[in-house]
PADRENMI-153970 format. One record per residue: residue in one letter; x negated, y, z negated of N, C-alpha, C, CB in turn. Coordinates in steps of 0.2 Angstrom, whole numbers, padded with zeros to 4 digits, always signed. Atoms other than C-alpha are relative to their C-alpha. Glycine has a CB too. Layout:
BEGIN
aXYZXYZXYZXYZ
...
REM end
This chain:
BEGIN
m+0005-0002+0005-0109-0037+0022+0001-0004-0007-0001+0007-0001
y-0001+0003+0007-0111-0049+0007-0005+0002-0005+0000-0008+0001
p+0005-0002+0005-0119-0046-0009-0007-0004+0001+0002-0001-0007
a+0007+0003-0001-0138-0050-0008-0001-0006-0003-0005+0005-0002
d+0001+0006+0003-0137-0064-0020+0006-0005+0001-0001+0002-0008
v-0005+0005-0001-0122-0073-0013-0001-0003+0007+0007+0003+0000
d+0000+0003-0006-0122-0086+0001+0006+0001+0004-0001-0008-0001
p-0006-0002-0004-0111-0080+0015+0004-0006+0003-0002+0005+0005
d-0003+0006-0003-0107-0098+0021+0004-0004-0005-0005-0004+0003
s-0004+0004+0005-0100-0104+0005+0002+0005-0006-0004-0006-0003
k-0002-0005+0005-0091-0091-0006+0007-0001-0003-0001+0007+0003
n-0006+0000+0003-0078-0095-0018+0006-0004+0004+0003+0006-0003
g-0004+0004-0005-0070-0107-0005+0002+0004+0006+0007-0001-0004
i-0001-0004-0006-0070-0093+0008-0006-0001+0005+0002+0008-0002
m+0005+0001-0005-0080-0098+0023-0001+0006+0004+0001-0007+0004
h+0002-0006-0004-0089-0086+0035+0005+0001+0005-0007-0002+0003
n-0005-0001-0006-0077-0089+0049+0007+0003-0003+0002-0006+0003
d-0006-0003+0003-0063-0085+0037+0000+0008-0001+0002-0003-0007
h+0001-0007+0001-0071-0068+0033+0002+0004+0006-0007+0001-0002
a-0001-0004-0006-0070-0063+0051+0008+0000+0002-0003-0004+0006
v-0008+0000-0001-0051-0068+0052+0003+0005-0005+0003-0007-0001
l-0002-0005+0005-0048-0058+0036-0002+0007+0001-0002-0002-0007
l+0002-0007-0002-0058-0043+0042+0005+0002+0005-0007+0000+0002
e-0004-0003-0005-0047-0042+0057+0007+0001-0003+0001-0006+0006
r-0006-0001+0003-0031-0044+0047+0001+0007-0005+0003-0006-0004
f+0000-0006+0004-0036-0030+0034-0001+0006+0004-0005-0001-0005
w+0001-0006-0004-0042-0019+0048+0007+0002+0003-0005-0002+0006
r-0007-0001-0003-0025-0021+0057+0005+0004-0005+0003-0006+0003
a-0004-0003+0005-0017-0017+0040-0001+0008-0001+0000-0004-0007
s+0002-0007+0001-0027-0001+0039+0002+0005+0005-0008+0000-0001
t-0002-0004-0006-0021+0005+0056+0008-0001+0001-0004-0002+0006
g-0008+0000+0000-0002+0001+0053+0003-0007+0001+0001+0004+0006
s-0003+0007-0001+0001-0018+0056+0002-0003-0007-0004-0004+0004
p-0002+0003+0006+0011-0026+0042-0005-0006-0002+0007-0002+0000
f+0004+0006+0002+0001-0039+0032+0003-0003-0007-0008+0002-0001
d-0002+0003+0006+0009-0051+0020-0005-0004-0003+0007-0004+0001
v+0006+0003+0003-0005-0057+0008+0002-0005-0005-0004+0005-0003
t-0002+0005+0005+0005-0069-0002-0005-0007+0000+0007-0002+0001
a+0004+0006+0000-0005-0084+0004-0007+0001-0002+0000-0003+0007
l+0007-0001+0002-0021-0076-0001-0001+0000-0007-0003+0006+0003
n+0001+0000+0007-0018-0075-0019-0004-0006-0003+0007+0000-0003
g+0004+0005+0003-0031-0084-0029-0006-0002+0005+0003-0005-0002
k+0005+0003-0005-0042-0087-0013-0006+0005+0000+0003+0000+0007
l+0006-0005-0001-0054-0071-0014-0002+0002-0007+0003+0006+0004
s+0003-0003+0006-0066-0065-0027+0000+0007+0001-0007-0003-0001
i+0001-0007-0001-0069-0047-0030-0006+0001+0005-0002+0004-0007
d+0006+0000-0005-0086-0049-0021+0003-0001+0007-0005-0005-0002
d-0002+0002-0007-0077-0057-0006+0004+0007+0003+0005-0006+0000
a-0005-0006-0002-0064-0042-0006-0004+0006+0002+0005+0001-0006
e+0004-0005-0001-0077-0029-0007-0004+0000+0006-0005+0002-0006
a+0003+0002-0006-0087-0037+0007+0005+0002+0006-0003-0007+0001
i-0005-0002-0005-0071-0036+0018+0001+0007+0001+0006-0004-0001
q-0001-0007+0000-0068-0018+0013-0005+0004+0003+0001+0002-0007
l+0005-0004-0003-0085-0012+0018-0001-0002+0007-0007-0003-0004
d+0000+0001-0008-0084-0021+0035+0006+0004+0003+0001-0007+0001
v-0005-0004-0002-0067-0012+0037-0003+0007+0001+0006+0000-0004
l+0003-0006+0000-0077+0004+0033-0004+0001+0006-0003+0002-0006
d+0004+0000-0006-0090+0000+0046+0003+0000+0006-0005-0006+0000
r-0004+0000-0006-0077-0003+0059+0003+0007+0001+0005-0005+0000
w-0002-0007-0001-0070+0014+0056-0005+0004+0003+0003+0003-0007
c+0006-0005-0002-0087+0022+0058-0002-0002+0007-0006-0002-0005
t+0001+0001-0007-0090+0013+0074+0005+0003+0005-0001-0008+0001
r-0006-0003-0005-0074+0021+0081+0000+0007-0001+0006-0003-0002
g+0000-0007+0000-0080+0038+0077+0001+0004-0007+0004+0003+0005
e-0001-0003+0006-0075+0041+0059-0007+0000-0004+0006-0004-0004
s+0006+0000+0004-0087+0045+0045+0002-0001-0007-0005+0006+0001
l-0001+0001+0008-0089+0041+0026+0000+0007-0003-0004-0005-0003
g+0000-0007+0004-0084+0056+0015-0002-0001-0007+0006+0003+0001
g+0001+0001+0007-0085+0048-0002+0003-0007-0002+0003+0005-0004
w-0002+0007+0003-0079+0034-0014+0005+0002-0005-0006-0003-0002
k-0004+0000+0006-0067+0030-0028-0002-0005-0004+0008+0000+0002
v+0001+0006+0005-0069+0020-0044+0007-0002-0002-0005+0003-0005
g-0007+0002+0002-0054+0010-0048+0000-0003-0007+0002-0006+0005
l-0002+0004+0007-0046+0003-0064-0004+0003-0006-0001-0007+0001
t+0004-0003+0005-0054+0016-0075+0005+0003-0006-0004+0005+0002
s-0005-0004+0005-0038+0023-0084+0006-0003-0001+0001+0007+0003
g-0006+0002+0001-0022+0020-0092+0001-0007-0001+0005+0003+0004
t-0002+0007+0000-0013+0003-0090-0004-0004+0005+0007-0001+0000
s+0004+0004-0005-0024-0001-0075-0007-0002-0003-0001+0005+0006
r+0007+0002+0003-0040-0002-0086+0000-0008-0001-0001+0003-0006
d+0001+0007+0001-0047-0020-0085+0006-0004+0003-0001-0001-0007
a-0005+0004-0003-0032-0026-0074-0002-0006+0003+0004+0005+0004
f+0003+0006-0004-0043-0037-0064-0005-0004-0004-0003+0003+0007
g+0005+0004+0005-0054-0043-0079-0004+0006-0004-0004-0004+0004
k+0004-0004+0005-0064-0035-0093-0006+0003+0004-0002-0004-0006
g+0006-0004-0003-0076-0021-0086+0000+0000+0007-0006-0003-0003
i+0000+0000-0007-0071-0024-0068+0002+0007+0003+0004-0006+0003
r-0001-0007-0002-0072-0007-0059-0001+0000+0008-0004+0005-0004
p+0001+0000-0007-0070-0010-0040+0000+0007+0003+0005-0005+0003
f+0001-0006-0004-0074+0003-0027+0005+0000+0006-0007+0002+0002
g-0003-0001-0007-0065+0010-0012-0003+0006+0003+0008+0002-0002
f+0003-0006-0004-0070+0022+0002+0005+0005+0002-0004-0003+0006
v-0004-0006-0002-0064+0039+0007-0003+0002+0007+0000+0006-0005
l+0002-0003-0007-0065+0044+0026+0000+0007-0001+0005-0003+0005
d+0002-0007+0000-0072+0061+0029+0006+0004+0003-0006+0002+0004
n-0006-0003-0003-0057+0066+0040+0006+0000-0004+0001-0002+0007
r-0006+0001+0005-0045+0062+0025-0002+0004-0006+0002-0007-0001
i+0001-0005+0006-0053+0075+0013+0003+0006+0002-0008+0000-0001
i-0004-0006-0001-0040+0088+0013-0001+0006-0005+0008-0003+0000
p+0001-0006+0005-0042+0106+0006+0007+0001-0003-0002+0006+0004
s-0006-0002+0004-0030+0111-0007+0005+0005+0003-0002+0003-0007
d-0005-0004-0003-0014+0120-0002+0001-0001+0008-0002+0007-0001
d-0001+0002-0007-0014+0111+0015+0007-0004+0000-0005-0005+0003
e-0006+0004+0000+0001+0101+0021-0001-0007+0003+0005+0003+0005
l+0001+0007-0003+0003+0082+0025+0007-0002+0002-0003-0005-0006
n-0007+0003-0002+0017+0073+0034+0001-0006-0003-0001-0001+0008
i-0002+0006+0005+0025+0061+0022+0002-0006+0005+0006+0002-0004
a-0002+0006-0004+0031+0050+0037-0006-0004+0002+0004+0003+0005
a+0006+0003-0003+0013+0046+0042-0003-0004-0005-0004+0005+0003
i+0003+0004+0006+0009+0038+0025+0005-0005-0003-0003+0005-0005
r-0005+0005+0002+0018+0022+0021+0000+0000-0008-0002-0007+0003
h-0002+0001+0007+0026+0021+0004-0005+0005-0004-0001-0007-0003
c+0005-0005+0002+0016+0037-0001+0000+0001-0008+0001+0007+0003
g+0000-0001+0007+0010+0040-0019-0006+0005-0001-0001-0006-0004
i+0005-0004+0001-0001+0053-0027-0003-0001-0007+0001+0007+0001
e+0003+0000+0006-0013+0053-0042-0005+0005-0001-0004-0007-0001
n+0005-0006+0002-0022+0067-0051-0007-0003-0002+0003+0005-0005
e+0007+0002+0002-0041+0064-0052-0005+0005+0000-0002-0006+0005
l+0006-0004+0000-0057+0073-0055-0004-0002+0006-0004+0000-0006
c+0004+0001-0006-0068+0074-0039-0007+0003-0001+0003+0003+0007
f+0007-0003+0001-0087+0075-0042-0003+0000+0007-0003-0005-0005
v+0004-0001-0006-0098+0081-0028-0008-0002-0002+0001+0007+0003
l+0007+0002+0001-0115+0073-0027-0005+0005+0003-0002-0007+0003
d+0005-0005-0002-0130+0085-0026-0006-0004+0003-0002+0004-0006
r+0005+0004-0003-0142+0071-0022+0002-0008+0000-0007+0001-0003
d-0001+0007+0000-0143+0052-0018+0000-0003-0007-0005-0003+0005
l+0000+0004+0007-0139+0040-0032+0001-0008+0002+0006+0002-0005
r-0001+0007-0002-0142+0021-0029-0005-0004-0004-0002-0001+0007
g+0004+0004+0003-0149+0006-0037+0004-0004-0006-0006+0003-0004
r-0004+0004+0005-0144-0008-0049-0001+0002-0008-0002-0007+0001
s+0001-0002+0006-0151+0001-0064+0002+0007-0002-0008-0001-0002
v-0003-0007+0001-0142+0018-0063+0003+0000-0006+0004+0002+0006
t-0003-0001+0006-0137+0025-0079+0005+0006+0000-0005+0001-0006
a-0004-0006+0000-0124+0038-0084-0004+0006+0000+0005-0001-0006
e+0005-0006+0001-0138+0050-0088-0002+0002+0007-0005-0001-0005
m+0002-0001-0007-0144+0048-0070+0005+0002+0004-0003-0007+0003
a-0006-0002-0004-0127+0050-0063+0002+0007-0001+0006-0005-0001
h-0002-0007+0002-0124+0066-0073-0005+0005+0004-0001+0001-0007
a+0005-0004-0003-0141+0073-0066+0001+0000+0008-0007-0003-0001
a+0000+0000-0007-0136+0069-0048+0006+0004+0002+0001-0007+0003
v-0006-0004-0002-0119+0078-0048-0001+0007+0000+0006-0002-0005
g+0001-0007+0000-0119+0096-0043+0007+0004-0001-0002+0002+0007
g-0006-0004+0001-0100+0101-0044+0006-0005-0002+0001+0004+0005
v-0006+0004+0001-0083+0095-0049+0006+0004+0002+0001-0001-0008
a-0006-0003-0002-0065+0099-0043+0006-0004-0002-0001+0001+0008
p-0007+0003+0001-0047+0096-0047+0002-0004+0007+0005+0005-0003
a-0002+0004-0007-0040+0083-0034+0006-0004-0001-0006-0004+0002
f-0005+0005+0000-0026+0072-0029-0003-0006+0004+0006+0003+0004
e+0001+0005-0005-0029+0055-0022+0007-0002+0003-0002-0007-0004
v-0006+0001-0004-0016+0051-0009+0000-0008+0002+0001+0004+0007
n+0000+0007-0001-0011+0032-0009+0005-0002+0005+0001-0003-0007
e-0005+0003-0005-0003+0021+0004+0000-0007-0001-0003+0002+0008
t-0001+0007+0001+0005+0004+0001+0000-0003+0007+0006-0001-0004
r+0000+0003-0006+0000-0006+0016+0001-0008+0000-0007+0001+0003
l-0001+0007+0001+0002-0024+0010+0007-0002-0002-0006-0003-0005
s-0006+0002+0003+0017-0034+0007-0001-0007-0003+0006+0000+0006
g+0000+0007+0003+0022-0050-0002-0004+0001-0007-0004-0005+0004
e+0003+0000+0006+0013-0055-0018-0008+0001+0001+0000-0008-0003
s+0007-0002-0001-0004-0046-0019-0004+0000-0007+0000+0008+0003
d+0004+0000+0006-0017-0050-0032-0006+0005+0001-0003-0007-0001
g+0005-0005+0000-0032-0039-0037-0005+0000+0006-0004-0001-0006
p+0005+0000-0005-0045-0045-0024+0004+0002+0007-0003-0007+0001
c-0003-0003-0006-0032-0042-0010+0001+0007+0000+0007-0003+0001
r-0001-0007+0001-0029-0025-0016-0007+0004+0001+0003+0003-0007
v+0007-0002-0001-0048-0022-0016-0002+0000+0007-0005-0004-0004
a+0002+0000-0007-0050-0028+0002+0004+0005+0004+0002-0007+0002
d-0004-0005-0004-0036-0016+0007-0002+0007-0003+0007-0001-0002
n+0003-0006+0001-0047-0002+0000+0004+0003-0006+0000+0005+0005
l-0004-0003+0005-0036+0000-0016+0005+0005+0001-0005+0003-0006
s-0006-0004-0002-0022+0008-0007-0003+0007+0002+0005+0000-0005
q+0003-0007-0001-0034+0023-0003+0003+0002+0007-0007+0000-0001
w-0002-0004-0007-0027+0035+0011-0005+0006+0001+0007+0002+0000
g+0004-0006-0001-0036+0051+0007+0000+0004-0007+0002+0005+0006
i+0000-0005+0006-0040+0065-0006+0002+0007+0002-0006-0001-0004
v+0000-0008-0001-0035+0083-0008-0004+0003-0005+0008+0002-0001
v+0005-0003+0005-0048+0093-0016+0000+0008-0001-0007-0002+0003
g+0000-0007+0002-0047+0110-0025-0007+0003+0000+0003+0001-0006
p+0007-0004+0000-0061+0123-0027-0005-0004-0004+0001+0007-0003
v+0005+0003+0003-0077+0115-0032-0004+0005-0004-0005-0003+0005
t+0004-0004+0004-0086+0123-0047-0006-0004-0002+0004+0002-0006
p+0006+0003+0003-0104+0120-0054+0002-0005-0006-0005+0005-0002
l-0001+0005+0005-0104+0105-0066-0001+0004-0007-0005-0006+0000
p+0001-0004+0006-0101+0114-0083-0004-0004-0005+0007+0001-0003
q+0005+0003+0004-0114+0111-0096+0003-0001-0007-0006+0004-0001
n-0002+0001+0006-0110+0104-0113+0008+0000-0001-0002+0005-0005
f-0008+0000+0000-0091+0101-0108+0002-0006-0003+0002+0001+0007
d-0003+0006+0003-0080+0090-0118+0006-0002+0005+0004+0002-0007
w-0004+0003-0005-0072+0080-0104+0007-0003-0003-0003-0005+0005
s-0006+0003+0003-0060+0072-0116+0005+0005-0002-0002-0004-0006
s-0005-0005+0002-0052+0089-0120+0005+0002+0005-0004+0006-0002
l-0004-0002-0006-0044+0090-0103+0007-0002-0001-0002-0002+0006
v-0007+0002+0000-0025+0090-0102+0003+0002+0007+0005+0004-0006
i-0002-0002-0007-0018+0089-0084+0008+0000+0000-0003-0006+0004
a-0007-0001-0001-0001+0095-0080+0002+0000+0007+0003+0007-0003
l-0002+0001-0007+0008+0090-0064+0007+0003+0001+0000-0008+0002
s-0006-0003-0002+0022+0100-0056+0002-0002+0007+0000+0007-0001
r-0003+0000-0006+0034+0097-0042+0005+0005+0002+0003-0007+0001
d-0004-0006-0001+0041+0112-0034+0001+0005-0006+0007-0002+0003
g+0000-0005+0006+0037+0122-0049+0002-0002-0006+0003+0006+0002
v-0003+0003+0006+0044+0110-0062-0005-0005-0002+0007-0003+0001
e+0004+0005+0002+0033+0100-0073+0003-0006-0001-0003+0003-0007
v-0003+0007+0001+0035+0082-0072-0004-0005-0004+0001-0003+0007
e+0005+0005+0004+0020+0074-0081-0005+0004-0003-0002-0005+0005
r+0006-0003+0003+0007+0079-0093-0004-0005-0004+0002+0006-0006
v+0005+0006+0003-0008+0068-0098-0006+0003-0003-0001-0005+0006
a+0006-0002+0003-0022+0071-0110-0005-0005+0001+0001+0000-0008
a+0006+0004-0002-0039+0064-0105-0002-0005-0006-0006+0004+0002
r+0003+0004+0006-0044+0058-0123+0003-0007-0001+0001+0004-0006
g-0003+0007+0001-0042+0039-0124+0003-0003+0006+0004+0000-0006
h-0003+0002-0006-0035+0038-0107-0004-0002+0006+0004+0006+0003
i+0005+0001-0006-0050+0037-0095-0007-0001-0002+0001+0006+0005
d+0007+0001+0002-0067+0030-0095-0005+0006+0001-0003-0006+0005
d+0004-0005-0001-0082+0041-0096-0002+0001+0008-0007-0001-0004
h+0001-0001-0007-0084+0049-0079-0007-0002+0003+0002+0007+0002
f+0007+0001-0003-0103+0048-0077-0002-0008-0001-0005+0004-0004
e+0001+0007+0000-0103+0030-0083+0004-0004+0006+0003-0003-0007
s-0003+0002-0006-0090+0027-0069-0004+0001+0006+0007+0003+0001
l+0004-0001-0005-0101+0035-0057-0006-0005+0001-0003+0007+0000
a+0006+0005+0001-0116+0024-0063+0003-0007+0002-0003+0000-0007
t-0003+0007-0001-0105+0008-0062+0001+0000+0008+0007-0001-0003
l-0001+0000-0007-0100+0013-0044-0007-0001+0004+0003+0007+0003
a+0007+0001-0003-0119+0015-0039-0002-0007-0001-0005+0005-0003
r+0002+0007+0001-0123-0002-0047+0004-0005+0004+0000-0001-0007
e-0004+0004-0004-0109-0010-0038-0002+0000+0007+0008+0001-0001
l+0002-0001-0007-0113-0003-0021-0007-0003+0001+0000+0007+0002
a+0006+0002-0001-0131-0008-0024+0000-0008+0002-0005+0001-0006
k-0001+0008-0001-0125-0027-0023+0000-0001+0008+0006-0003-0004
f-0001+0000-0007-0122-0023-0005-0005+0004+0004+0007+0002+0002
d+0006-0004-0002-0138-0013-0002+0003+0007+0003-0003-0004+0006
r-0003-0006-0001-0128+0003-0002+0000+0005-0006+0008+0000+0003
g+0000-0005+0006-0127+0019-0013+0003+0006+0002-0007+0001-0001
l-0003-0006-0001-0121+0036-0015-0005+0005+0003+0003+0003-0007
k+0004-0004-0004-0127+0050-0004+0002+0007-0002+0000-0001+0007
g-0001-0007+0002-0129+0069-0008+0005+0003+0005-0007+0004+0001
g-0005-0002-0004-0114+0078-0002+0007-0004+0000-0002+0001+0007
q-0006+0004+0001-0102+0064-0005+0004+0002-0006-0002-0008+0000
r-0005-0001+0005-0086+0066-0015+0002-0007-0003+0006+0004+0002
v-0002+0006+0003-0081+0053-0028+0005+0002-0005-0006-0003-0004
i-0005-0001+0005-0065+0052-0038+0000-0006-0005+0007+0000+0004
t+0002+0004+0006-0066+0043-0055+0006-0003-0004-0005+0003-0004
g-0005+0003+0004-0049+0038-0060+0006+0004-0001-0002-0003-0007
s-0006-0003+0000-0031+0043-0061+0002+0003-0007+0006-0004+0003
f-0003-0002+0006-0023+0054-0075+0008+0000+0001-0002+0008-0001
t-0007+0001-0001-0005+0055-0067+0001-0004+0006+0003+0007+0001
r-0002+0004-0005+0004+0044-0055+0007+0001+0002-0002-0008-0001
q-0007-0001-0002+0019+0048-0045+0001-0003+0008+0002+0007+0000
s-0002+0002-0007+0028+0041-0029+0002+0007+0003+0006-0005+0000
v-0002-0006-0004+0031+0054-0015+0005-0002+0005-0006+0004+0003
r-0005+0003-0004+0048+0050-0007+0004+0006+0004+0005-0003-0004
e-0003-0005-0004+0053+0067+0000-0004+0006+0000+0007+0002-0003
p+0004-0006+0000+0046+0084+0005+0000+0004-0006+0003+0005+0006
a+0000-0004+0007+0040+0094-0010-0008+0003+0000+0001-0005-0006
r+0007-0002+0002+0025+0104-0016-0002-0002-0007+0000+0008+0001
w+0003+0003+0006+0014+0096-0029-0006+0004-0002-0001-0007+0001
e+0006-0004+0003+0002+0106-0040-0002-0003-0007+0002+0007-0001
a+0003+0003+0006-0009+0100-0054-0004+0005-0003-0004-0007+0001
d+0004-0005+0003-0017+0111-0067-0005-0004-0005+0005+0005-0005
f+0005+0003+0004-0033+0105-0074-0004+0005-0005-0006-0003+0005
g+0002-0004+0005-0035+0119-0086-0007+0004+0002-0002-0003-0007
p+0006-0003-0002-0053+0126-0086-0003-0002+0007-0005+0000-0005
l+0003+0002-0007-0057+0116-0070+0004+0002+0006-0001-0007-0001
g-0004-0002-0005-0044+0124-0060+0006-0004+0002-0004+0001+0006
r-0006+0003-0002-0029+0119-0050-0001-0003+0007+0006+0005+0000
v+0000+0003-0007-0025+0109-0034+0007-0001+0002-0004-0007+0000
a-0007+0001-0003-0009+0108-0023+0000-0003+0007+0003+0007+0000
i-0001+0003-0007-0003+0099-0008+0008+0000+0001-0002-0007+0000
r-0007+0000-0002+0014+0101+0001+0001-0006+0005+0002+0007+0004
f-0002+0005-0004+0022+0086+0009+0006+0002+0004+0002-0007-0004
k-0005-0003-0005+0033+0090+0024+0004-0006+0003-0002+0005+0005
REM end
């Protein structure tokens, strides 16, 4: 699935037949086969990469999985604008990898596992189109929850930005805490997130100056998906950027306190 305004037979030096080959390689990476992407550096555009990623998603869906939501990448901290000014690529979240808070995950099943604290917004209704605004996104959201993103490093070698996008931005799944109605007149920049491992605080991050406006991120996501004739649907969950980032190398219980928005926890065994 290419963007509507791009010729699929001549895209940044990537020919249509190459897309099929790369789809197969990124699909295999998503299911456990090593993929050294060094030779791909500089060969893909972000549009190329998002097209490959969406075809990987479609293949998951033809095999019985379903789409549960999305992520917006490169919205916070040192990752902001890492692929270029204003570039905010998306990733998809499979429904069966939306994990409830206080559940357990097997660390051995997730390669080079990492976690990030993020806010998870729950769509109350559909949101799509190339002219979506932050105000429209705010009106489409019904609730918010504290969350973890669980990441998996699947690629090896030298990996540039588009390769990471094609690989779904290392997305494995999300852990979602209790959903509360979207608070009115809330100062999102006032949040301070505290992350603990086995009851000991290991990181504390203030939102102010750290992360993009969440509703502008949702609008950006909708506009980017519209390039591929896709959009957000009511009931989907969207994570909008990391506050904390940690590697998970051994069994432990991780918990994050989002202040007035609640807590979320996951145990790795």
